[in-house]
N, C-alpha and C positions, 0 to 999 in steps of 0.2 A: 356185492354185497355188503351188508352193514351188519355190526354187530357194536350193540350195547355197553360199555365196558365202567362204566362208571356213574352216579348220579351228582350231583353239584351239595348235595344236602346230607349232614350226618346225625343221628339219632343221638338225642339225649342222655337217653338210658341204655344201658348195655340191654340189646334185643335179647335175651336168653332163650325167650320162646321160639324163634325164628333156628335160635342157633342151635336148640334141642332136636327140631323137627327137621332139621339138616343131618342130624347124627343118628336120629332115625332110622332116617330112610338110609343111610350108607349103611347101617348094619344090618338092616333084613333086607339090604340087597345081598351083604354079603354071607348071607346067611341063607338067601334062599335063589340065588343064581349057581347055575352048573358053569365054571367055567369050560371045564372040559368038551362039554358038547353045547356050550354057548343056547342053554335056553334054561328055564325054572326047572329045579328040583323037584321031585314029583311030588311030594307033600304042600307046595308051594300055591298046583293050580285050582285047588277049591277055593284058595282066596281071591282070584281075577273073576271079574266082573262079565256073567253072559249075557246081554241082553233080553235073549230070546227065554231065560227062565231068572233072573237074579234072585238070589238071597240075601236076605235084609243085612249082614251083617260086612259083604262084598262091596256094601255102596260107601265104606270105606277102606276095607282091606284094600281094591284094587288102587287106591290111588300111595301105596306103598310097597308095591312090587315095580320094578323093570326089567326090560327086557334083555339089559345091555349095558357095558359100563359108559358108551355114549349118551346114553339115554338118561340113566339117571347122572351123568356129567351135565348135562344143557340143562333138567331141571332143577338141581341144585344148584349152579350159578345165578340162574334168571331166580330163582326165591332167595338167594341172598342178598344179588343186586339190588331187589324191589322189596324184599321183606322186613327187609331189618327198621326201614321208617315208621312202614304200617305195624309192626309192631309197637314201637314206638308209642306210634297214634289210639295206637289199640286197646293195652296195656296186655299181660301177658296172657290171660285167662279169655278176654277177648277176643285176641287174635287166635287162640288154640282152635276158641270155637267158630272164628270165623272162616279160619282154613278146614277143617271137617267139615263145614257145612259149604264149602267151594268144591267141595270133592261128589258131596251127596247130589247136588244140584247140575253140576258138569256131566254124572255119570245118567241122571234122568234127562238131561238134553240129549246123552247119547242114545240113551236107549228111543226114545219119541223120537229121532232123526232116524234109525235104526228101522222103526216101526212103519215109519210113513215113505221112507224107500223103497224097504223090503230086502235092504239088503245088508248083509254083517249083522245078523239077528242073532247068529250062531257062533258068531267069532270072537271069542272073549277078548277083553280090554283090559289093559293094565297101565300104572305109570300115575307120578301127581301131577302130569300137565295141564288138566283140570283146575286145581285149586290152584297150582302156580299162576294160572291167568286169570283168575280171581284173584288174587294178592296182586297180580301187575293191574287189574281194573279198579282195586282201590286203589292204589299208587297212583292213579289216572287219575282222582274222582278228590282224592286230598292232597296232592303237591301237582296238578297240573302245570304250572309254571315253571317248574324246576327245569334245571338243562340238565341231558343226559349227555355224558357224551360218548359217541358214536365211532368206531374205526370203518373206513368203508377202504376197499379194494375192488377197483376195475383192473383200468389201464396201469394205475400208481395206488400206492396207499398214502392215507394219512387220516386225521380224524378231526371231527366237527363237534360243534354242539349243536344239542336241538331240543326245542319245548318239548317236557315230556308226553302232554296231550297230543300232539301233532305225532311224534313218534311212533308212540302206542295204539292209536285210530287207523293210522295209514302203514305202517311198515306191519306192526305187529298183528293188529284184528285184520284189516283190508286185505292187506299183500300177500301175509302169511297165510290165511285161513279164509278169504274167502277167494283169491283170484290166485293162486299156489295152492291146489288141493291135488296134485299128483302126485306124492311120495306116499307107496305103500303103507300101510299098517299104522297110519296117522290116523288118529280121533281126532278129525278140525272138530265135528260137531261138536265133540265136549269140550273146545278148546272156546268157541265160540258160545258155549253155554257157561265156560265159568268167567271169560269176562262180563256177561251181561250179567251174571249173579254180581259178581265182584262189585261193578258202576252202582248197580239199581239198591244192593243191600247200602253202601254206603251213604248213596243219596238219601235212601230212606230215614239213616240214623241221622244225617244232618239235620233233613225238615225238623224230626221230630227232635232236633238238639241234645241228642244222645250223644253226640261227637261235638267237643266245645267249637266254635265259629275259628278262621282263621282265615285272613286274607288271601291266601294263596291258594286255597278251596276251591274245586267247584262251585258249589252251590254258592257259595259268593259271589262269586263270578258273575254266576246267571242270577242272582237277586242285583248284583252291580248294573247289566244289561238291563233288563226288567226298570230297573229305576231311571235310567236313561232314557228308555223307550217313550215313559210313560210320562215324563218332563219334555220332551220334543213335542209330542204329541198337545202335550194341553200347551205349551208356547205356539205350536202351530195353528192352532185353533181358536186362541186368544178364548179369556174370560174375563167375564163382567161382571163383579162383586156382589151387584144388587138385581141383578136383570139374569142372570147365567151368562150360557156362553151367545159370542155373538158372530157372526160370520166373519167379518176383517178379520185376516192373521196377523197377528203382530211378531215384529221381527225384533229381535232381543243381540242386542249388541255389546258385549263389554268392550269397552273402551282405554287401551292399555297404550302408556305410555311407553314410548322404547328404553327407557332403563327398566321397565318393568318386567318388557318380554327378554329384555339381555340378563335378568334376575335368576327369570323361570328356563331359562335355556342350561342356565349356570347351572343350577339344582340340579335339572332331569339329568345333568352331562356325568353330574358327582355322582348321583343315586347309579348312574347305570355303571359307572366306573367300578361302584366298589360293590353293587353283585358282581360284574367280570371278577376282580380280582379272589372275592368268597369263592364263584363257581373253581378258579383258578387254585386254590388251597392257601394262598396268601392270607390268609385272616389280619395278619400283623400291618400289613399295609392298606388292607380294607380299613380298620380301626384307626387309624392315623388319618383317612380320608372322611372316616365319616367324623370326625373331630373338628376336622376344616369345615364338613356342613353342616353341624351343632350352630357355628357361629351366624349361621344364613338364617337363623332365627325359622326353620322347616315345622309347618305342626303336622301333618304328616310324618308317619314313622316311618323306619323300612319295614319289610314283611317280617312275620314273627320269630321265624329259625336265625334269619342274616342278623339281626337285631340284637338275636340272645347270644349266637357265635362272637358277636361284636365287644357284647357287654363282659362276657367271660374272658373275651383276649384280652382288652384293656385292665379286667383285676391280676390277671397273670402276669400283665406289665406290672402292678404297682402303683399301676393309675388312679385312685382310691376316689378323689373326687370323680372324675369322668365314670368312672364304672358305674358309682353309686347312681348317677346321671341314668345312665341308659338301662340299669336293672329297674328305676324308678318310671322310665319313660314305658317298657316293654311292660310293666304292672299296667300302667293308667290303661293302655292302648289291649291287652292280652291279660288280664290279670284271672279271668274264670278259665285258666286253663290247670292240667296237671303238673304242672311246674312254680307255681307259684308258691307254696311252702319251703321249695327250697330256694327260689330266690330270694323269698324276705326272710330267711335264715344266714344266705352271704350278706345283705343289707345291714342285718344288725352286728354280722361279726364286724364289718365294715365299720358300721359306724360305731361300735363297741373298742376295738382295735389300735384304728387308723385315723378315723375321722370323729373324735371324741364328742359324741352327743347322745348321751343317755336318753332323753327323751323319745326321738326317732328309733337309738338300739332297742328299748324295749317294746316297743311300738311292733315292729317288724317280726323282734323274736315270739312275741304273743301271739301274733298270728299266724305265725309261721307253727309255733307249738301244735296248736289246733289242726292243722292242715297236715303237718308231715305223718307219714307210716313208717318210716324204714328206725329201726331202733338205734340203731348212733346217731343218726342225726337229732333223734327227739330227746336221747339224753344230752347231746350237747347245746343243743337249744335251751334244754333245762337249765344246765349247769352254769350259763350265759346270763340266764335271768336271775338266776340265784345269787349271782355274782354282781350285779347291776341293783340288786336290789338290797344286798348286805347293809 
């Protein structure tokens, strides 16, 4: 038995929309479920989805009904576990639209499967499982390399950390919904349709650049794999810059000294240890090791969220030059993201109050003012600009 209980990343912004969806689901469950008879209240039956003769509004309403306490508990548990970070990446309105679309497309998949199999067409379906599956599929695309802490119990109990992409594909999709389809009254095809929608919809948004790039996401991983594949093909076949391709293969070897190899191994080991400390929740220790890593003159930054966590930790610890350096590195590699305004505001405050540098302070504050949307932050930024220009 495997049960995911924690992810290795936390949302930067409070995921209010995900919290709202969980609260709405719970409230509707309490209003619609008859605990004495352990079934839905009669008035709620019309809001379930019947594949044989669906009504338009049922494609959404069925996803807010649940057949019992355990049904809603597990749906809301997984929505909380995976939905917070997806909400963070998509924004509140985008996440709400995605969640509702996931409910609709999982319902369509269930109806199609029922019509093909000729079974279950007259059985009403309810529950947020399809929409939650879409959210989990989105998490896999957006954060495939993050670690999921899993509790296992067979002959003994323990925990282990598994990359999200493997846990979701192997355990949650293939084993739970393809191999193990024996549980009664479970809409497996709605789950699979939800996963498919979540994966394909987020990949499409990434292809169209409607979601900003992140070195951790699946689309970036696929592009990097394709670049490596093309490069290997070109090197293997050989290229003559005047006559075009030649049949002779060119073997390219990079000659490295022992000292270079040891330095690379040291840097790789430090980066892995930083990620291990972050996944274990020890951000302070990860920040200390990051400062040692910066002395090694490493060009490649840490992944987006870990680097941001470390920069925030350095700032909270009062290590102003180091925090400024980490924030600036974050902006140089991940500057086109939704947090850039807030980060430039923090940089402006650091350069104003702790590292007196009026030029850098004004530059960051003016850039932040254009990007910030939150009224309080915008006013703080404006006040600092006025004070510096006075």
